[in-house]
C-alpha positions in Angstrom: -9.6 0.3 25.0 -8.1 0.7 21.7 -6.4 4.2 20.6 -8.5 6.1 18.1 -6.3 9.3 17.0 -5.1 11.9 14.3 -1.2 12.3 13.0 -1.1 15.4 15.2 -3.8 17.5 17.3 -5.1 20.2 14.5 -9.2 21.3 15.0 -10.5 22.6 12.3 -13.5 24.9 12.3 -15.7 22.0 10.6 -15.1 20.3 13.6 -15.3 22.4 16.6 -18.2 22.4 18.0 -17.0 18.1 19.5 -14.4 19.3 21.4 -14.3 22.2 24.3 -14.0 25.7 23.5 -11.6 26.7 26.3 -8.0 25.3 27.0 -4.6 24.5 24.5 -5.3 22.9 21.4 -3.8 19.6 22.7 -5.7 19.9 26.1 -8.9 20.3 23.8 -8.2 17.6 21.8 -6.9 15.2 24.7 -10.9 16.2 26.0 -12.0 13.7 22.8 -9.7 11.2 21.8 -6.9 9.0 24.0 -3.7 9.6 21.9 -2.0 11.7 19.4 0.5 10.5 16.9 3.3 13.1 17.1 5.5 13.4 13.7 7.4 16.6 14.2 10.0 14.5 16.0 10.9 13.0 12.1 11.6 16.4 11.1 13.5 18.2 14.3 14.3 17.6 17.8 12.3 19.1 20.1 13.2 20.7 23.7 12.9 18.1 26.4 10.7 20.5 28.1 8.3 20.8 25.3 7.3 16.8 26.0 7.0 17.6 30.0 4.5 19.9 29.1 2.6 18.3 26.7 2.0 15.5 29.6 1.3 18.2 32.2 -2.0 18.7 29.3 -3.2 15.7 29.1 -5.5 13.2 31.0 -3.4 9.7 33.0 -4.3 7.3 30.5 -3.6 9.7 27.5 -1.0 8.4 25.3 1.3 9.8 22.5 3.2 7.5 19.6 5.7 9.7 18.8 8.0 9.0 15.4 11.5 8.5 15.0 13.6 11.4 14.0 14.8 10.8 10.1 18.7 10.7 11.2 17.4 6.8 12.2 15.6 5.8 9.4 16.6 8.1 6.7 19.8 9.3 7.1 21.3 6.6 9.1 19.4 4.0 7.5 19.4 1.8 10.7 23.1 1.9 10.7 25.2 2.6 13.8 22.0 4.4 15.4 22.9 4.0 19.2 23.9 7.9 19.7 20.7 8.6 17.6 18.4 6.5 19.7 20.2 7.4 23.2 19.5 11.5 21.9 16.0 10.7 20.9 14.8 8.8 23.9 16.4 11.6 25.9 14.2 14.0 24.5 10.9 12.5 25.2 11.8 11.3 28.2 9.3 14.1 29.6 6.5 11.9 28.6 7.1 9.6 31.2 4.0 6.7 31.3 1.8 9.0 28.4 4.4 7.8 25.9 2.7 5.0 23.7 4.7 3.3 20.7 7.7 4.6 19.2 7.0 4.9 15.2 9.6 4.3 13.0 8.7 5.0 9.1 11.5 3.4 6.5 12.0 5.5 3.2 11.2 3.6 0.2 14.7 2.9 -1.3 15.5 0.8 2.3 15.8 -2.5 1.7 15.8 -5.6 4.1 19.3 -6.3 5.2 19.1 -9.1 7.9 22.5 -8.0 9.5 21.3 -3.7 9.3 18.2 -4.7 11.2 19.2 -7.2 13.9 22.0 -4.6 15.1 19.1 -1.9 14.8 16.8 -4.2 16.6 19.2 -4.7 19.2 19.9 -1.3 19.9 16.3 -0.3 19.9 15.6 -2.8 22.4 18.5 -2.5 25.2 17.2 1.2 25.5 13.4 1.1 25.3 11.2 -2.1 26.6 7.8 -0.1 25.5 5.9 -1.0 21.9 8.5 -0.1 18.8 6.4 -0.3 15.2 8.0 -0.5 11.9 6.2 0.9 8.9 8.9 -0.1 5.9 8.1 0.7 2.4 10.1 -1.7 0.6 8.8 -5.3 -0.9 11.9 -6.8 0.4 10.5 -6.3 3.8 7.6 -9.1 3.1 10.0 -12.5 3.3 9.9 -14.8 6.5 13.5 -13.6 7.7 12.4 -10.2 8.3 9.2 -11.2 9.9 11.0 -13.7 12.2 13.4 -10.5 13.1 10.4 -8.2 13.8 9.0 -11.2 16.0 12.0 -12.0 17.9 12.6 -8.4 18.7 8.7 -8.0 19.5 8.6 -5.2 16.8 5.1 -4.4 15.7 4.2 -4.2 11.2 2.4 -1.1 10.9 -1.2 -1.8 8.5 -0.9 0.7 6.5 -3.0 2.3 4.1 -3.1 2.5 1.0 -1.0 -1.0 2.0 2.5 -1.1 1.0 4.0 -4.1 2.2 1.3 -5.8 4.2 -2.2 -5.8 3.6 -5.1 -7.1 6.6 -4.9 -10.3 5.3 -1.1 -11.0 5.9 -1.6 -10.4 9.6 -1.8 -13.5 11.9 -2.2 -12.1 14.4 -4.5 -8.3 14.9 -2.8 -5.4 13.9 -1.7 -3.2 16.8 -0.7 -0.3 14.9 -3.5 0.8 11.8 -1.5 4.0 9.5 -4.4 5.1 7.5 -2.9 7.9 5.2 -6.1 8.2 2.6 -7.1 6.3 -0.6 -7.0 6.9 -3.3 -5.2 10.4 -2.6 -2.9 10.0 -0.2 -3.3 12.1 3.1 -5.9 13.7 1.5 -8.5 10.9 0.7 -11.5 10.7 3.8 -12.9 7.3 4.3 -16.4 6.4 4.7 -18.3 4.7 7.6 -18.1 1.3 5.7 -14.0 1.6 5.3 -13.4 2.9 9.0 -15.7 0.2 10.5 -13.8 -2.6 8.5 -10.6 -1.4 9.8 -11.8 -0.6 13.7 -13.0 -4.4 13.5 -9.1 -5.2 12.9 -8.0 -3.8 15.9 -6.9 -5.4 19.0 -7.6 -3.6 22.6 -4.6 -2.5 22.9 -4.5 -1.4 19.3 -3.8 2.2 17.4 -6.0 3.6 14.4 -4.3 6.7 13.6 -5.8 8.9 10.7 -3.0 10.4 8.9 -5.2 12.0 6.0 -4.7 15.2 7.1 -4.1 17.7 4.2 -7.7 18.1 3.8 -9.1 18.1 7.3 -10.7 14.7 7.0 -8.2 13.2 9.4 -10.5 14.7 13.0 -13.8 13.6 11.3 -13.0 10.7 10.0 -11.4 9.6 14.0 -14.8 10.9 15.4 -16.5 8.5 13.1 -14.2 5.7 14.2 -14.7 6.5 18.2 -17.9 6.3 18.0 -18.0 3.0 16.0 -15.8 1.3 19.2 -18.2 -1.2 21.1 -19.9 0.3 23.8 -17.5 -2.3 26.5 -14.3 -0.6 24.5 -15.2 2.9 25.1 -16.4 2.2 28.7 -13.2 0.4 29.4 
């Protein structure tokens, strides 16, 4: 079943009626959605017991997509990241089987460098066998060499909206991770039903569609619409 999620689990008053009234914010969110994308890990470390607590607060089939720290992507710029990866993976280990994809979002000025990327991907795969998705934002990543390296290491490209590197037509296989930031005003604009339907049709059974247009509160409402648009067979698992 595809996972429909938002970035974080904020529930505004406008959509509160769609969720249970009791429980923690995460538990209430997880009563409706099968996963969530955690972005706060990009900015700072969390205590390991935080992830243990989160895992205990959600159903068994719930999954957390976790954003890699900026120390890896923006400060080290994918170079010499072994120690940072070890620290990050140790911190999130408490999620156990509820850990979903690891998201690595790169800075807009980070060009593709085959040697650097090969070493970085090898370091990631030496430590983690689960899904890893990549959202680069420099046009040099659009080439065949970058694509080949990602395929070789099993790193999935992110289909982002607004598109920066790849558009939907560039995917030869269904995108396994879609991040919807809001168009035309990034982080703010809501998606209409037709736009949501178009993205949902792209998802494979193991895909994620994450609404990141959180600044205006549109993400949760859009995600609820997307959840209702899944084929009945998918919703039933």
